[in-house]
BAFI-3210 file (N, C-alpha, C; in Angstrom, 3 decimals, decimal comma, padded with zeros to 6 digits):
// residues 285
n [1|2|3|4|5|6|7|8|9|10|11|12|13|14|15|16|17|18|19|20|21|22|23|24|25|26|27|28|29|30|31|32|33|34|35|36|37|38|39|40|41|42|43|44|45|46|47|48|49|50|51|52|53|54|55|56|57|58|59|60|61|62|63|64|65|66|67|68|69|70|71|72|73|74|75|76|77|78|79|80|81|82|83|84|85|86|87|88|89|90|91|92|93|94|95|96|97|98|99|100|101|102|103|104|105|106|107|108|109|110|111|112|113|114|115|116|117|118|119|120|121|122|123|124|125|126|127|128|129|130|131|132|133|134|135|136|137|138|139|140|141|142|143|144|145|146|147|148|149|150|151|152|153|154|155|156|157|158|159|160|161|162|163|164|165|166|167|168|169|170|171|172|173|174|175|176|177|178|179|180|181|182|183|184|185|186|187|188|189|190|191|192|193|194|195|196|197|198|199|200|201|202|203|204|205|206|207|208|209|210|211|212|213|214|215|216|217|218|219|220|221|222|223|224|225|226|227|228|229|230|231|232|233|234|235|236|237|238|239|240|241|242|243|244|245|246|247|248|249|250|251|252|253|254|255|256|257|258|259|260|261|262|263|264|265|266|267|268|269|270|271|272|273|274|275|276|277|278|279|280|281|282|283|284|285]
n.u [-035,037|-035,333|-037,264|-039,896|-038,893|-036,173|-034,141|-030,942|-030,283|-028,152|-027,278|-029,556|-029,684|-027,406|-028,098|-030,107|-029,893|-030,203|-032,576|-034,580|-036,549|-035,589|-037,070|-037,286|-037,381|-039,819|-042,576|-045,400|-047,086|-048,137|-046,073|-047,054|-048,901|-047,199|-045,641|-047,656|-048,367|-046,041|-045,898|-048,259|-047,599|-045,440|-046,729|-048,601|-046,912|-045,578|-047,672|-048,378|-046,019|-046,079|-048,483|-049,044|-051,096|-053,348|-053,691|-054,926|-057,769|-057,702|-056,836|-058,854|-061,572|-062,905|-061,532|-058,846|-056,854|-057,950|-057,771|-058,226|-057,983|-055,943|-055,012|-054,433|-052,999|-052,355|-050,040|-049,338|-046,285|-046,666|-048,195|-050,883|-053,654|-054,139|-055,460|-057,321|-057,992|-059,203|-060,579|-059,553|-060,261|-062,080|-060,606|-059,494|-057,921|-057,212|-054,673|-052,830|-050,732|-050,671|-051,976|-052,145|-050,857|-051,817|-049,978|-049,299|-047,600|-046,610|-047,367|-047,854|-046,356|-043,873|-043,745|-043,610|-041,155|-039,316|-039,700|-038,116|-035,929|-035,212|-035,748|-038,063|-039,616|-040,583|-042,937|-043,753|-046,446|-048,481|-051,780|-055,271|-056,839|-060,071|-061,481|-060,188|-059,601|-057,047|-053,909|-052,155|-049,613|-049,443|-048,711|-047,224|-046,205|-044,187|-043,256|-041,447|-042,577|-041,683|-043,074|-044,816|-046,017|-046,486|-048,483|-049,034|-051,345|-052,542|-055,898|-058,345|-060,717|-064,310|-066,667|-068,737|-072,130|-072,090|-069,719|-070,357|-072,455|-071,067|-069,281|-071,045|-072,033|-069,748|-069,436|-071,787|-071,432|-069,138|-070,116|-072,050|-070,432|-068,575|-069,804|-070,648|-068,018|-066,815|-067,467|-065,527|-063,647|-065,088|-065,037|-062,406|-060,129|-057,994|-058,664|-060,065|-062,495|-062,712|-062,161|-061,172|-063,973|-065,647|-067,224|-068,420|-071,414|-073,245|-076,352|-078,271|-081,088|-083,053|-082,283|-081,574|-079,042|-075,900|-073,636|-071,313|-069,115|-067,346|-065,998|-066,791|-066,247|-067,349|-070,058|-070,512|-072,074|-074,073|-077,563|-079,536|-082,085|-083,213|-081,675|-081,130|-081,345|-080,175|-082,563|-084,160|-085,233|-085,872|-083,449|-082,155|-084,245|-085,676|-083,924|-083,694|-086,384|-086,968|-085,104|-084,306|-084,034|-081,744|-082,099|-081,259|-081,878|-082,612|-081,959|-082,539|-081,260|-080,217|-076,947|-073,955|-071,222|-068,065|-065,930|-066,478|-067,559|-070,127|-073,700|-075,229|-077,190|-077,516|-077,189|-077,885|-077,254|-078,907|-079,061|-080,504|-079,051|-079,556|-079,800|-078,785|-078,500|-076,872|-075,044|-074,003|-072,978|-073,127|-072,299|-074,260|-076,603]
n.v [065,059|063,769|060,895|059,691|057,153|057,185|057,997|057,774|054,892|053,160|053,484|052,571|049,855|048,910|048,566|046,770|044,028|043,716|045,084|043,929|041,017|037,796|036,021|033,252|033,125|033,922|033,072|032,994|032,203|029,003|026,504|025,887|027,967|030,136|029,802|030,097|032,750|034,132|033,479|034,686|037,338|037,697|037,436|039,524|041,753|041,607|042,090|044,702|045,978|045,874|047,211|049,318|051,677|050,938|048,311|048,094|047,416|044,618|043,781|044,073|042,854|039,850|039,996|039,006|038,309|037,381|035,221|032,331|032,970|034,842|038,160|040,967|044,186|047,609|050,142|053,602|055,531|057,676|056,750|056,441|054,354|052,476|050,325|047,417|044,056|043,143|043,588|046,147|047,736|049,728|051,919|052,891|055,372|056,876|058,156|055,835|055,537|055,962|053,838|051,328|048,419|045,880|046,273|048,843|049,473|051,150|049,694|049,930|052,175|051,080|049,032|050,624|051,910|049,749|048,805|050,278|048,925|046,880|044,153|041,445|041,345|040,745|041,197|040,781|041,330|042,186|041,123|040,932|037,877|037,272|034,945|033,496|035,397|036,089|037,772|037,481|036,541|038,200|038,100|039,963|039,956|041,771|044,023|046,590|048,321|050,414|053,474|052,409|050,061|046,672|044,475|041,405|039,896|038,071|036,964|038,192|036,650|037,049|038,910|037,529|036,952|036,910|038,305|040,821|041,637|041,805|043,821|045,972|046,162|047,014|049,510|050,839|050,916|052,523|054,950|055,578|055,998|057,954|059,825|062,045|062,509|060,137|059,610|060,482|058,472|056,318|057,084|056,860|055,286|053,891|053,326|051,788|050,783|049,953|047,300|045,489|044,169|044,872|047,515|050,596|052,479|055,538|057,076|060,042|060,189|062,088|064,028|062,506|062,355|061,060|060,504|059,171|056,928|054,062|053,192|054,590|057,604|059,585|059,538|060,693|063,312|063,533|063,566|060,747|059,993|059,168|057,038|054,054|050,453|047,707|046,725|048,871|049,676|051,853|052,069|053,596|055,022|052,831|051,671|053,726|054,005|051,537|051,220|050,853|051,957|050,423|047,901|045,480|045,447|043,718|044,484|043,834|043,690|044,261|044,642|046,008|043,940|044,724|043,001|040,707|041,939|041,580|041,986|041,296|039,580|041,335|041,608|043,873|045,033|047,162|049,809|052,200|055,031|057,549|060,324|059,107|056,485|053,547|051,236|048,028|045,652|042,467|040,278|037,829|035,088]
n.w [028,012|031,294|032,160|034,447|035,046|034,548|036,215|037,397|037,011|037,354|040,031|041,326|040,499|041,715|044,347|044,202|044,658|047,324|047,832|046,236|046,213|045,031|042,262|042,685|045,408|046,271|048,172|048,242|046,128|044,978|043,335|040,717|040,302|040,476|038,190|036,270|036,753|036,041|033,355|032,445|032,982|031,197|028,724|028,855|029,098|026,646|024,849|025,588|024,965|022,193|021,514|023,237|025,003|023,616|024,142|026,581|026,996|026,840|029,278|031,058|033,149|031,956|029,619|027,357|029,127|031,406|033,888|035,942|039,350|039,027|038,012|035,819|036,201|035,246|035,688|035,424|035,140|036,766|038,812|038,332|037,927|035,118|033,961|034,983|035,838|038,083|041,468|041,952|039,864|040,303|040,877|038,591|036,678|038,835|041,072|042,670|044,387|047,106|048,292|050,781|052,490|054,958|056,929|056,751|054,704|051,739|049,147|046,375|045,659|046,194|044,272|041,942|042,349|042,395|039,857|038,216|037,305|034,438|034,338|035,113|038,344|041,790|044,516|047,877|050,108|052,967|053,493|054,375|054,681|054,220|054,625|056,618|058,467|058,995|058,635|055,662|053,270|050,214|046,765|044,119|040,735|038,478|035,782|034,093|031,230|028,936|029,801|031,601|034,072|034,206|035,991|037,673|039,735|042,624|042,895|045,137|047,280|047,076|049,127|051,783|052,994|055,791|056,327|055,254|056,934|059,364|058,750|058,429|061,053|062,430|061,239|062,028|064,815|064,953|063,914|065,813|068,034|067,263|065,680|062,872|062,019|061,349|058,759|056,992|057,212|056,186|053,559|052,882|050,901|051,822|054,349|057,366|056,656|054,082|052,025|049,451|047,881|049,911|051,473|052,902|052,455|052,780|053,160|053,360|055,409|055,237|053,312|051,133|050,072|049,044|051,422|051,976|050,330|049,762|047,443|045,176|044,791|043,203|043,584|046,036|047,685|045,833|045,021|045,487|044,910|042,519|041,792|040,085|039,739|037,620|036,762|036,742|039,153|041,888|043,852|045,846|047,093|048,086|049,966|051,916|052,651|053,839|055,863|059,331|062,745|064,870|063,785|061,365|057,948|054,945|051,555|048,129|044,864|041,436|040,330|038,874|039,113|040,168|040,052|038,435|036,252|035,416|035,494|038,454|040,996|044,026|047,509|050,001|053,220|055,419|057,815|059,930|061,461|063,443|061,408|059,208|056,802|056,854|054,837|053,659|051,303|049,469|046,720|045,065|044,744]
ca.u [-035,616|-035,463|-038,614|-039,991|-038,179|-034,823|-033,207|-029,809|-030,561|-026,979|-027,333|-030,660|-029,335|-026,355|-028,680|-031,292|-029,741|-030,730|-033,929|-035,562|-036,478|-035,479|-038,299|-037,328|-037,560|-041,170|-043,232|-046,843|-047,692|-047,708|-045,179|-047,815|-049,463|-046,091|-045,310|-048,764|-048,297|-044,928|-046,275|-049,248|-046,869|-044,670|-047,642|-049,180|-045,862|-045,320|-048,771|-048,284|-044,859|-046,487|-049,656|-049,186|-052,382|-054,401|-053,833|-055,549|-059,022|-057,443|-056,517|-060,046|-062,283|-063,556|-060,664|-057,998|-055,937|-058,782|-057,444|-058,678|-057,082|-054,945|-055,453|-053,423|-053,303|-051,329|-049,789|-048,493|-045,151|-047,167|-049,001|-052,294|-054,066|-054,597|-056,349|-057,296|-058,943|-059,630|-061,370|-058,985|-060,703|-062,839|-059,674|-058,918|-057,888|-056,792|-053,316|-052,976|-049,459|-050,878|-052,629|-051,275|-051,240|-052,289|-048,923|-049,047|-046,626|-047,102|-046,895|-047,873|-045,173|-042,716|-043,741|-043,117|-039,731|-038,558|-039,863|-037,135|-035,093|-035,903|-036,067|-039,224|-039,344|-041,773|-043,062|-044,701|-046,945|-049,445|-053,181|-056,131|-057,682|-061,339|-061,980|-059,567|-059,409|-055,627|-053,066|-051,367|-048,758|-049,936|-047,592|-047,395|-045,077|-044,341|-042,112|-041,615|-042,628|-041,724|-043,469|-045,884|-045,634|-047,473|-048,490|-049,914|-051,661|-053,480|-057,258|-058,891|-062,090|-065,362|-067,270|-069,897|-073,184|-071,621|-068,728|-071,030|-073,164|-070,082|-068,758|-072,072|-072,078|-068,612|-069,699|-072,821|-070,805|-068,236|-070,920|-072,678|-069,425|-067,782|-070,615|-070,393|-066,589|-066,390|-067,742|-064,256|-063,007|-065,851|-064,649|-060,957|-059,856|-056,975|-059,143|-060,444|-063,824|-062,657|-061,295|-061,598|-065,357|-066,393|-067,109|-069,615|-071,940|-074,173|-077,328|-079,047|-082,482|-083,937|-081,889|-081,329|-077,714|-074,875|-072,646|-070,069|-069,090|-065,975|-065,322|-067,209|-066,316|-068,154|-071,436|-070,603|-072,642|-075,159|-078,880|-079,731|-083,520|-083,546|-080,682|-081,820|-080,527|-080,249|-083,978|-084,822|-085,851|-085,289|-082,865|-081,888|-085,516|-086,036|-083,075|-084,068|-087,753|-087,021|-084,116|-084,845|-083,073|-081,537|-082,453|-080,665|-082,871|-082,028|-082,518|-081,975|-081,371|-079,222|-075,945|-072,739|-070,166|-066,806|-064,954|-066,805|-068,053|-071,472|-074,783|-075,535|-077,987|-076,753|-077,920|-077,275|-077,803|-079,006|-079,526|-080,536|-078,408|-079,872|-080,275|-078,054|-078,729|-075,626|-075,281|-072,892|-073,578|-072,301|-072,872|-074,627|-078,051]
ca.v [065,275|062,482|060,441|059,214|055,901|057,247|058,603|057,063|053,458|052,428|053,488|051,699|048,458|048,504|048,161|045,945|042,683|043,757|045,644|043,160|039,583|037,012|035,330|031,925|033,215|034,377|031,847|033,046|031,395|027,627|026,436|025,969|029,304|031,042|029,665|030,700|034,198|034,638|033,352|035,738|038,599|037,781|037,665|040,861|042,730|041,565|042,774|046,140|046,455|046,021|048,044|050,436|051,811|050,263|046,966|048,131|046,653|043,180|043,490|044,237|041,625|039,281|040,115|037,866|037,995|037,007|033,845|031,949|033,213|035,853|039,248|041,934|045,621|048,423|051,412|054,588|055,954|058,686|056,105|056,354|053,027|052,599|049,201|046,359|042,972|042,696|044,543|047,494|048,501|050,907|053,028|053,261|056,822|057,533|057,952|054,832|055,370|056,006|052,641|050,658|047,077|045,790|046,702|050,254|049,665|051,712|048,655|050,409|053,019|050,185|048,414|051,607|052,133|048,568|048,598|051,047|047,930|046,354|042,733|041,160|041,094|040,418|041,829|040,228|042,252|041,562|041,440|040,115|036,853|037,365|033,617|033,041|036,517|036,210|038,476|036,530|037,121|038,281|038,325|040,519|039,923|042,960|044,502|047,860|048,343|051,833|054,311|051,724|048,857|045,607|043,737|040,247|039,752|037,048|037,440|038,073|036,144|038,035|038,921|036,695|037,628|037,069|039,378|042,095|041,982|042,205|045,118|046,962|046,320|047,853|050,882|051,401|051,202|053,658|056,157|055,884|056,452|059,086|060,787|062,252|062,548|058,843|059,556|060,636|057,161|055,510|057,523|056,696|053,999|053,208|053,262|050,503|050,363|049,585|046,152|044,783|044,481|045,270|048,937|051,205|053,731|056,194|057,963|060,860|059,754|063,213|064,752|061,531|062,605|060,082|061,186|058,410|055,735|053,606|052,902|055,473|058,962|060,463|059,548|061,461|064,640|063,485|063,087|059,413|059,701|058,493|056,003|052,820|049,282|047,252|046,475|050,180|049,887|052,986|051,385|054,563|055,233|051,603|051,522|054,713|053,714|050,325|051,223|051,048|052,161|049,263|046,654|045,312|045,081|043,343|044,947|043,043|044,335|043,797|045,689|045,589|043,451|045,241|041,923|039,867|042,813|041,157|042,420|040,151|039,873|041,848|041,806|044,920|045,175|048,577|050,151|053,649|055,558|058,972|060,803|058,432|055,071|052,890|050,047|047,194|044,552|041,411|039,749|036,423|034,847]
ca.w [029,342|031,961|032,470|035,827|035,244|033,994|037,171|037,987|037,048|037,842|041,487|041,758|040,294|042,638|045,627|043,981|045,198|048,681|047,888|045,496|046,417|043,802|041,924|043,280|046,847|046,593|048,593|048,415|045,084|044,779|042,189|039,482|040,163|040,229|036,773|035,509|036,912|035,247|031,945|032,183|032,957|029,960|027,611|028,988|028,786|025,206|024,167|025,829|024,211|020,789|021,249|024,149|025,680|022,843|024,697|027,906|027,126|026,988|030,666|031,883|033,484|030,796|028,461|026,999|030,222|032,559|034,232|037,275|040,459|038,696|037,146|035,398|036,219|034,590|036,347|034,778|035,960|037,702|039,833|037,945|037,480|033,739|033,653|035,994|035,670|039,403|042,259|041,935|038,697|040,735|041,032|037,303|036,488|040,068|041,556|043,736|045,084|048,551|048,800|051,739|052,899|056,338|057,833|056,488|053,646|050,472|048,240|044,985|045,505|046,160|042,947|040,963|042,574|041,990|038,421|037,454|036,630|033,263|034,487|035,952|039,749|042,567|045,823|048,831|051,123|053,864|053,230|055,220|054,087|054,941|054,968|057,859|059,370|059,267|057,667|054,902|052,247|048,847|045,850|042,777|039,810|037,647|035,025|033,402|029,770|028,629|030,926|032,334|034,800|034,082|037,259|037,822|041,152|043,045|043,107|046,489|047,275|047,308|050,455|052,070|053,743|057,176|056,344|055,008|058,175|060,363|058,303|058,754|062,513|062,798|060,780|062,900|066,107|064,782|063,751|067,112|068,982|066,795|064,963|061,437|061,690|060,821|057,321|056,280|057,169|055,234|052,215|052,714|050,253|052,618|055,722|057,962|056,203|052,666|051,770|048,255|047,517|051,109|051,750|053,484|051,912|053,713|052,509|054,287|055,469|054,909|052,098|050,064|049,526|049,382|052,264|051,957|049,471|049,854|046,176|044,087|045,325|042,345|044,085|047,274|047,478|044,859|045,429|044,904|044,854|041,260|041,489|039,710|039,449|036,232|036,446|036,811|040,457|042,607|045,001|046,907|047,815|048,784|051,143|052,922|053,110|054,635|056,944|060,674|063,824|065,720|063,109|060,036|056,942|053,665|050,285|047,040|043,561|040,469|040,208|038,199|039,990|039,629|039,913|037,283|035,182|035,042|036,359|039,305|042,187|045,157|048,756|050,813|054,567|055,764|059,158|060,156|062,664|063,402|060,118|058,140|056,521|056,500|054,004|053,197|050,538|048,860|045,493|045,104|044,731]
c.u [-035,786|-036,923|-038,676|-039,202|-036,698|-033,769|-032,205|-030,055|-029,376|-026,985|-028,401|-030,282|-028,276|-026,897|-029,806|-031,144|-030,242|-032,203|-034,964|-035,437|-036,349|-036,764|-038,392|-037,605|-038,957|-042,050|-044,741|-047,595|-047,235|-046,897|-045,921|-048,377|-048,369|-045,700|-046,391|-048,675|-047,189|-045,221|-047,271|-048,562|-046,100|-045,566|-048,242|-048,154|-045,577|-046,416|-048,680|-047,092|-045,234|-047,520|-049,816|-050,567|-053,541|-054,643|-054,642|-056,872|-058,814|-057,191|-057,714|-060,693|-063,052|-062,719|-059,780|-057,063|-056,677|-058,538|-057,811|-057,601|-056,044|-055,603|-054,294|-053,906|-052,095|-051,254|-048,995|-047,341|-045,554|-048,048|-050,465|-052,585|-054,715|-055,578|-056,251|-058,357|-059,455|-060,405|-060,845|-059,463|-061,538|-061,937|-059,023|-059,035|-057,434|-055,324|-053,395|-051,677|-049,621|-051,552|-051,654|-051,790|-051,603|-051,221|-048,526|-048,052|-047,255|-046,651|-046,909|-046,652|-043,912|-042,612|-043,164|-041,625|-038,905|-038,649|-038,938|-036,152|-035,891|-036,342|-037,329|-038,788|-040,660|-041,768|-044,089|-045,169|-048,062|-050,849|-054,048|-056,959|-058,988|-061,873|-061,455|-059,470|-057,949|-054,934|-052,165|-050,534|-049,440|-048,763|-048,050|-046,093|-045,257|-043,084|-042,461|-041,656|-042,773|-042,036|-044,659|-045,295|-046,787|-047,359|-049,446|-050,090|-052,558|-054,848|-057,676|-060,323|-063,088|-065,969|-068,443|-070,931|-072,749|-070,637|-069,382|-071,790|-072,195|-069,504|-069,742|-072,116|-070,930|-068,853|-070,731|-072,227|-069,911|-069,014|-071,565|-071,671|-068,759|-068,572|-070,191|-068,921|-066,116|-066,649|-066,468|-063,534|-063,753|-065,426|-063,177|-060,650|-058,779|-057,410|-059,586|-061,777|-063,878|-061,673|-061,854|-063,045|-066,242|-066,144|-068,442|-070,089|-073,043|-075,037|-078,070|-080,509|-083,448|-083,576|-081,610|-079,983|-076,769|-073,764|-071,321|-070,215|-067,645|-065,266|-065,728|-067,358|-067,151|-069,603|-071,607|-071,059|-073,799|-076,460|-079,170|-081,208|-083,864|-082,497|-081,391|-080,830|-080,724|-081,666|-084,831|-085,648|-085,124|-084,687|-082,527|-083,125|-085,861|-085,211|-083,490|-085,450|-087,774|-086,099|-084,764|-083,708|-082,971|-081,863|-081,821|-081,731|-082,154|-082,729|-081,817|-082,250|-080,306|-078,249|-074,703|-071,688|-068,822|-065,737|-065,217|-067,209|-069,394|-072,482|-075,283|-076,490|-077,078|-077,678|-077,170|-078,013|-077,779|-079,512|-079,465|-079,886|-078,616|-080,423|-079,528|-078,481|-077,403|-075,922|-073,964|-073,494|-072,580|-073,035|-073,162|-076,129|-078,599]
c.v [063,925|062,163|059,959|057,946|055,981|057,742|057,590|055,563|052,684|052,363|052,549|050,232|047,990|048,068|047,165|044,537|042,608|044,126|044,738|041,678|038,879|036,268|033,985|031,968|033,622|033,184|031,837|032,263|029,945|027,572|026,579|027,346|030,326|031,005|030,289|032,218|034,790|034,539|034,443|037,091|038,759|038,085|039,063|041,934|042,771|042,291|044,281|046,744|046,726|047,115|049,248|050,475|051,192|048,845|046,946|047,362|045,156|042,797|043,655|042,885|041,130|039,360|038,888|037,452|037,699|035,527|033,567|032,213|034,288|036,992|040,199|043,337|046,392|049,773|052,325|054,941|056,990|058,087|055,987|054,943|053,154|051,501|048,200|045,320|042,433|043,768|045,971|048,321|049,721|052,127|053,444|054,778|057,589|057,236|057,037|054,622|055,370|054,783|051,831|049,266|047,083|046,141|048,153|050,526|050,189|050,798|049,094|051,290|052,166|049,483|049,375|051,850|050,957|048,321|049,460|050,118|047,316|044,903|042,545|040,951|040,912|041,156|041,054|041,330|041,570|042,059|040,515|039,150|036,826|035,998|033,155|034,151|036,787|037,057|037,453|037,271|037,074|038,674|039,029|040,330|041,101|043,228|045,798|047,624|049,814|052,647|053,717|050,538|047,872|044,726|042,554|039,999|038,555|037,680|037,212|037,563|037,248|037,880|037,954|037,523|037,892|038,217|040,740|042,560|042,487|043,575|046,228|047,211|047,201|049,307|051,565|051,799|052,428|054,967|056,560|056,465|057,756|060,128|060,959|062,299|061,245|058,722|059,697|059,300|056,214|055,826|057,282|055,322|053,210|052,999|051,866|049,984|050,106|048,434|045,368|045,148|044,756|046,750|049,422|052,338|054,235|057,198|058,750|060,468|060,857|063,879|063,843|061,758|061,485|060,809|060,433|057,243|055,291|053,351|053,818|056,905|059,913|060,543|060,424|062,883|064,669|063,021|061,772|059,011|058,873|057,454|054,668|051,672|048,875|046,954|047,722|050,358|051,027|052,490|052,341|054,804|054,016|051,419|052,471|054,407|052,549|050,338|051,553|051,263|050,872|047,926|046,628|044,785|044,748|044,041|044,183|043,733|043,764|044,942|045,136|045,182|043,913|044,176|041,117|040,661|042,355|041,782|041,208|040,556|040,346|042,002|042,843|045,017|046,650|048,743|051,660|053,989|057,060|059,349|060,178|056,977|054,486|051,590|049,373|046,007|043,537|040,892|038,266|036,264|034,770]
c.w [030,042|032,253|033,899|036,090|034,851|034,981|037,713|038,142|037,612|039,366|041,999|041,641|041,270|043,975|045,455|044,510|046,623|048,678|047,266|045,802|045,074|043,547|042,622|044,767|047,249|046,927|048,466|047,348|045,219|043,490|040,870|039,240|039,873|038,756|035,902|035,562|036,056|033,753|031,564|032,091|031,645|028,773|027,651|028,629|027,291|024,434|024,358|025,077|022,759|020,593|022,177|024,786|024,898|023,359|025,985|028,006|027,327|028,433|031,593|032,161|032,262|029,535|028,279|028,123|031,523|032,846|035,678|038,323|040,240|037,921|036,881|035,715|035,708|035,291|035,424|035,695|036,995|038,780|039,507|037,426|036,106|033,356|034,790|035,673|036,985|040,151|042,221|040,759|039,070|040,881|039,714|037,104|037,716|040,367|042,777|044,513|046,597|049,123|049,652|052,092|054,381|057,362|057,587|055,393|052,366|049,339|046,780|044,715|045,431|044,814|041,913|041,118|042,068|040,483|037,587|036,740|035,494|033,418|035,323|037,396|040,478|043,889|046,637|049,764|051,890|053,582|054,055|054,388|054,866|055,337|056,314|058,902|059,690|058,201|056,996|053,864|050,892|047,954|044,587|042,009|038,850|036,840|034,325|031,902|029,379|029,869|031,675|033,081|034,699|035,317|037,157|039,303|041,392|043,278|044,554|046,390|047,566|048,705|050,549|052,824|055,181|057,290|056,141|056,251|059,240|060,039|058,658|060,256|062,999|062,422|061,669|064,249|066,023|064,663|065,071|068,100|068,565|066,026|063,515|061,044|061,060|059,322|056,499|056,171|056,239|053,800|051,896|052,130|050,985|054,061|056,142|057,457|054,699|052,517|050,592|047,919|048,727|051,373|052,292|052,589|052,821|052,965|053,585|054,256|055,071|053,580|050,899|049,364|049,958|050,138|052,341|050,993|049,332|048,552|045,025|044,614|044,487|042,815|045,323|046,968|046,498|045,494|044,712|044,883|043,624|040,844|041,258|039,550|037,999|035,789|036,599|038,085|041,180|043,917|046,147|047,754|048,675|050,054|052,259|053,493|054,091|055,846|058,281|061,668|064,638|065,085|061,719|059,084|055,644|052,508|049,176|045,707|042,647|040,208|039,523|039,222|039,424|039,456|038,644|036,054|034,643|035,988|037,128|040,418|043,312|046,355|049,574|052,134|054,938|057,189|059,324|061,490|062,638|062,046|058,941|058,027|056,065|055,770|053,643|052,481|050,052|047,630|045,647|045,171|046,136]
res [m|p|t|p|f|s|a|d|r|r|r|f|l|s|c|s|l|v|a|m|p|a|l|a|a|v|p|a|f|a|a|g|d|n|a|r|a|l|d|l|l|a|r|a|a|a|l|y|q|r|r|g|d|a|a|l|p|a|f|q|r|g|g|a|f|d|e|a|g|l|y|v|y|v|l|g|a|d|g|v|l|k|a|s|g|g|p|s|e|v|f|i|g|q|d|v|r|g|h|r|d|r|e|g|g|a|y|i|a|t|v|l|e|r|a|r|a|d|a|p|t|s|l|n|y|r|w|t|n|r|r|t|g|q|d|e|t|k|t|v|h|f|r|r|v|g|e|a|v|i|v|v|s|q|m|i|d|r|a|t|a|t|e|a|r|a|w|l|a|r|a|v|k|a|l|e|q|r|g|p|a|v|l|a|e|f|n|d|v|n|g|a|f|v|q|d|d|l|y|v|f|a|i|g|a|n|d|m|v|m|h|a|h|g|t|q|p|r|l|v|g|r|n|v|t|y|l|k|d|a|n|r|h|f|i|g|r|e|m|v|r|r|a|k|v|g|e|v|v|e|t|r|y|v|w|l|n|p|v|t|r|h|k|e|p|k|t|t|f|v|q|r|v|g|q|l|v|l|a|v|g|y|y|g|a]
***
């Protein structure tokens, strides 16, 4: 029976000289980083070749493949994210083929298509650098290993307080202009309100229900009255109690950082809009 990666490889390879950029032509990595990325990819692919899914814990944040500025993630042939050492780990277990870059390109789907070839290759796509506000080129190197694709990516910087405040202001404006319909966009991982570790969540001021969450859909629809942080503080109650109309209020607590995998201080800015409390946070002391 043919597998997802076994369909007409000869036809694919015949067009790959046009479809796939050569490794030497990929400009987004500096020369040293490009060499590091390719070395990391070779080592990760070799480990997965030997151990299969038993190797997945090594690719998580804090594992043996945790390197400065780079991280590994693993895709199944079905588009399900199997492991990640970067911000995308919040999507582990989900089909991520629909994820798109800043120009609307389905870059994950493209990676899977190009990975039908057995040789390592690369892909450039456009992503927003929050430090500059400019769309820049981001590079991934990848190769197929059996029915999985091993990917090495550049790490995106974490959000700042200024960025989190600006993100909240945009969300408040959108809710005021469009009403509850905007909640669907807050929940859309490909939408305008989810970017790396910046996302919006919304709690009902009266029902204490999570009505939107940009990275943890399992929380949507749940009552968060008893939601606690690492120090056992009732953070849902605190946010709703302190939130005000027309004013941004800070709340601070300790929460698991999905990038570092450590429990860290987190500051979240909250503002009430009608019967909803909107919130956007960042990690740092």
